[in-house]
C-alpha positions as CSV (number, residue, x, y, z in Angstrom):
1,X,80.3,118.2,91.3
2,X,83.9,117.4,92.7
3,X,85.0,114.3,92.1
4,X,87.9,114.4,94.5
5,X,91.0,113.1,91.9
6,X,92.6,116.4,92.0
7,X,96.1,115.7,91.9
8,X,95.6,111.9,91.6
9,X,98.0,109.7,89.5
10,X,96.3,107.8,86.4
11,X,97.6,105.5,84.0
12,X,95.0,105.3,81.2
13,X,95.9,101.9,78.6
14,X,95.6,102.7,74.9
15,X,95.2,106.5,75.3
16,X,96.1,107.4,72.0
17,X,92.4,108.0,70.5
18,X,89.2,106.4,70.7
19,X,87.8,105.6,74.4
20,X,90.9,106.1,76.1
21,X,91.8,109.1,75.0
22,X,88.4,110.4,76.1
23,X,89.0,108.9,79.3
24,X,92.7,110.6,79.6
25,X,91.1,113.8,78.5
26,X,88.3,113.9,81.5
27,X,90.6,112.9,83.8
28,X,92.8,115.6,82.9
29,X,90.3,118.2,83.3
30,X,89.2,117.0,86.9
31,X,92.8,117.9,87.8
32,X,94.3,114.1,87.3
33,X,98.0,113.5,86.7
34,X,97.2,111.4,83.5
35,X,99.8,109.0,81.8
36,X,98.9,108.1,78.5
37,X,100.4,105.3,76.1
38,X,100.2,103.9,72.9
39,X,102.0,103.2,69.9
40,X,102.3,106.2,67.9
41,X,104.3,108.5,69.6
42,X,103.2,111.7,67.1
43,X,99.3,111.2,68.3
44,X,100.5,110.2,71.8
45,X,102.5,114.4,71.9
46,X,99.9,115.8,70.4
47,X,97.0,114.6,72.6
48,X,99.8,115.2,75.9
49,X,100.2,119.0,74.5
50,X,96.3,119.8,74.3
51,X,95.6,118.3,77.3
52,X,98.6,120.3,79.3
53,X,97.1,123.3,77.4
54,X,94.0,123.1,78.6
55,X,94.2,121.9,82.3
56,X,94.0,121.8,85.3
57,X,95.4,118.4,85.6
58,X,98.1,117.3,82.9
59,X,99.5,114.3,80.9
60,X,102.4,112.8,80.1
61,X,102.9,110.1,77.6
62,X,104.9,106.2,77.3
63,X,105.0,104.4,74.1
64,X,104.0,101.1,74.5
65,X,102.4,98.1,72.5
66,X,100.2,95.3,74.6
67,X,101.2,93.3,71.8
68,X,104.3,93.0,72.9
69,X,106.3,90.7,75.7
70,X,107.9,94.0,76.9
71,X,104.7,95.7,77.9
72,X,103.9,95.6,81.6
73,X,107.9,95.8,82.2
74,X,107.9,99.1,80.0
75,X,104.7,100.3,81.8
76,X,106.2,100.0,85.1
77,X,108.9,101.8,84.8
78,X,107.1,104.7,83.2
79,X,104.6,104.9,86.5
80,X,107.6,105.1,88.6
81,X,109.7,107.6,86.3
82,X,106.9,109.6,85.3
83,X,103.9,109.4,88.3
84,X,106.3,108.1,90.9
85,X,103.2,105.8,91.8
86,X,99.9,105.5,90.8
87,X,96.1,105.7,92.1
88,X,94.4,105.1,89.4
89,X,94.5,102.2,86.5
90,X,92.1,102.1,83.5
91,X,92.1,99.2,81.8
92,X,91.8,99.3,78.4
93,X,92.9,97.7,75.1
94,X,91.7,97.6,71.5
95,X,89.0,95.3,70.0
96,X,89.9,92.1,68.2
97,X,89.2,91.9,64.6
98,X,85.6,90.9,63.5
99,X,84.9,87.4,62.3
100,X,82.7,84.2,63.2
101,X,84.0,81.2,65.9
102,X,85.5,79.7,62.6
103,X,87.6,82.9,61.9
104,X,89.1,81.9,65.6
105,X,92.4,80.1,65.0
106,X,94.5,79.0,67.3
107,X,97.5,81.8,66.4
108,X,94.6,84.5,66.8
109,X,93.2,83.5,69.8
110,X,96.3,83.4,71.4
111,X,97.6,86.6,70.5
112,X,94.6,88.5,71.4
113,X,94.2,87.0,74.5
114,X,98.1,88.2,75.4
115,X,97.0,91.6,74.3
116,X,93.6,91.9,76.0
117,X,93.6,90.0,78.8
118,X,97.1,88.1,80.5
119,X,99.2,91.8,80.2
120,X,96.3,93.7,81.9
121,X,96.0,91.0,84.4
122,X,99.9,91.1,84.8
123,X,100.1,94.6,84.8
124,X,97.1,94.9,87.3
125,X,99.3,92.8,89.7
126,X,102.1,94.8,89.6
127,X,100.5,98.2,90.6
128,X,98.2,96.7,92.7
129,X,100.8,96.6,95.9
130,X,101.0,100.1,96.1
131,X,97.5,101.0,95.7
132,X,97.0,98.4,98.9
133,X,99.5,99.9,100.6
134,X,98.2,103.8,100.5
135,X,94.8,102.4,101.0
136,X,93.9,103.7,98.1
137,X,92.9,102.7,94.4
138,X,90.7,102.5,91.5
139,X,91.0,99.7,88.8
140,X,88.5,100.6,86.0
141,X,88.4,98.1,83.5
142,X,86.7,98.8,80.4
143,X,85.5,96.2,78.0
144,X,82.3,95.3,75.6
145,X,78.3,94.9,75.9
146,X,79.1,91.9,74.4
147,X,79.9,90.6,78.0
148,X,76.3,91.2,78.9
149,X,75.0,89.9,75.2
150,X,77.1,88.7,72.8
151,X,77.7,90.9,69.6
152,X,77.2,89.2,66.2
153,X,80.0,88.9,64.7
154,X,82.6,89.7,67.1
155,X,83.3,86.3,68.5
156,X,86.9,87.0,69.7
157,X,85.3,89.7,71.8
158,X,82.7,87.2,72.9
159,X,85.0,85.0,74.2
160,X,87.8,86.5,75.7
161,X,86.3,89.9,77.4
162,X,84.0,87.8,79.7
163,X,87.7,86.1,81.5
164,X,87.8,89.8,82.2
165,X,84.7,90.0,84.0
166,X,85.3,87.4,86.3
167,X,88.5,88.4,87.2
168,X,87.6,92.0,88.0
169,X,84.8,90.5,90.2
170,X,86.9,88.2,92.0
171,X,89.6,91.2,92.2
172,X,86.8,93.6,93.7
173,X,86.1,91.0,97.1
174,X,90.0,90.6,97.3
175,X,91.2,94.4,97.5
176,X,88.2,96.1,98.8
177,X,89.0,96.4,102.8
178,X,91.9,98.4,101.7
179,X,90.4,101.1,99.9
180,X,90.4,99.8,96.4
181,X,87.6,99.7,94.2
182,X,87.3,97.1,90.9
183,X,84.6,98.1,88.4
184,X,84.0,97.1,84.9
185,X,83.0,99.9,82.4
186,X,81.2,98.6,79.2
187,X,80.2,100.8,75.9
188,X,77.8,100.3,73.9
189,X,77.9,102.3,70.6
190,X,80.1,104.6,71.4
191,X,81.5,106.9,67.8
192,X,84.7,106.2,67.8
193,X,87.2,104.8,64.8
194,X,86.4,101.7,65.9
195,X,82.6,102.1,65.6
196,X,83.1,103.3,61.9
197,X,85.5,101.1,61.1
198,X,82.6,97.9,62.5
199,X,79.8,99.7,60.5
200,X,82.0,99.5,57.6
201,X,82.6,96.1,57.9
202,X,78.5,95.3,58.5
203,X,78.0,97.2,55.1
204,X,80.5,95.6,53.3
205,X,78.8,91.9,54.3
206,X,75.5,92.9,54.0
207,X,75.4,95.1,50.6
208,X,74.1,98.2,52.6
209,X,75.4,101.2,52.7
210,X,77.5,102.8,55.9
211,X,75.0,105.1,56.2
212,X,71.9,102.5,56.1
213,X,73.9,100.3,58.4
214,X,74.0,103.3,60.7
215,X,70.6,104.1,60.8
216,X,69.4,100.3,61.4
217,X,71.6,100.4,64.1
218,X,70.5,103.9,65.8
219,X,66.8,102.6,65.4
220,X,67.5,99.5,67.8
221,X,69.1,101.4,70.4
222,X,66.2,103.0,73.0
223,X,68.1,106.2,72.7
224,X,67.9,106.5,68.9
225,X,71.6,107.4,68.8
226,X,75.0,106.6,69.0
227,X,76.7,107.5,72.1
228,X,79.1,110.4,72.5
229,X,83.0,109.8,73.8
230,X,82.6,112.5,76.2
231,X,79.5,110.6,77.8
232,X,81.7,107.7,77.9
233,X,84.7,109.3,79.6
234,X,82.6,111.1,82.1
235,X,80.7,108.1,83.4
236,X,84.3,106.1,83.8
237,X,85.2,109.4,85.4
238,X,83.0,108.9,88.3
239,X,83.6,105.3,89.0
240,X,87.7,105.7,89.4
241,X,86.2,109.2,91.7
242,X,86.7,109.6,95.4
243,X,82.4,109.5,95.3
244,X,82.4,106.4,93.9
245,X,84.4,104.9,96.9
246,X,81.3,102.2,97.9
247,X,80.7,101.6,94.4
248,X,83.1,98.2,93.4
249,X,82.6,94.2,92.0
250,X,80.3,96.1,89.9
251,X,79.7,96.2,85.6
252,X,78.4,99.3,84.2
253,X,76.6,99.8,80.9
254,X,76.8,103.1,79.1
255,X,74.8,101.7,76.0
256,X,71.8,104.1,75.6
257,X,69.5,101.2,77.0
258,X,70.7,98.5,74.4
259,X,71.2,95.7,76.3
260,X,67.9,93.7,76.8
261,X,69.0,91.9,79.6
262,X,68.6,93.1,83.3
């Protein structure tokens, strides 16, 4: 299936590893020109070299930290310099530290609000005018299945990410007439460094081994396994494609059927 994004200009946030990197690779394989961003210059360069060696799309990179006040200006400048505009924006951020509601200090809550919510919304607002003017654009926000079903031990994530769900749905109605879509993609248990870290934390809390924790988690998933980054990235690639032009305002789950709600 031709997704119709050959030559499209795409920005993928937090794409030095994990889900962000996977999405960047998938878009480049469809022929897009992808701008990766993250904090590790060495890793970003290696990712871009690998993508450019494979083709058919190409990749550039920019060093930028969602936790810094300069993030939005850095990204906006890089988009103009390296891409000359934007067609596809994939909003993505690292997850906050595990913990209970009592662990949510004012300082920690505010810091993660800035990096996970405020800067994503601010950046999107800066990049939307170009999409509206060209009457084609895709905004895809990667969040968490905790929006649908709060995840025990992830109080910060469960609190902050739902704010993006309300924002994304509102945005979808406001920009649809301009040929711009806004959707959210919610990962379940996808095998990334983040999931490995969460399993390790759960093992420490419970006194079980990581293998025992993982086996129990997989038994609770109807697919009976963790998902692969490539599966998640393929779903993302479709949602930002030309073929998905009538899909907007949605929350799409990629979780092996784990969420119990309709």
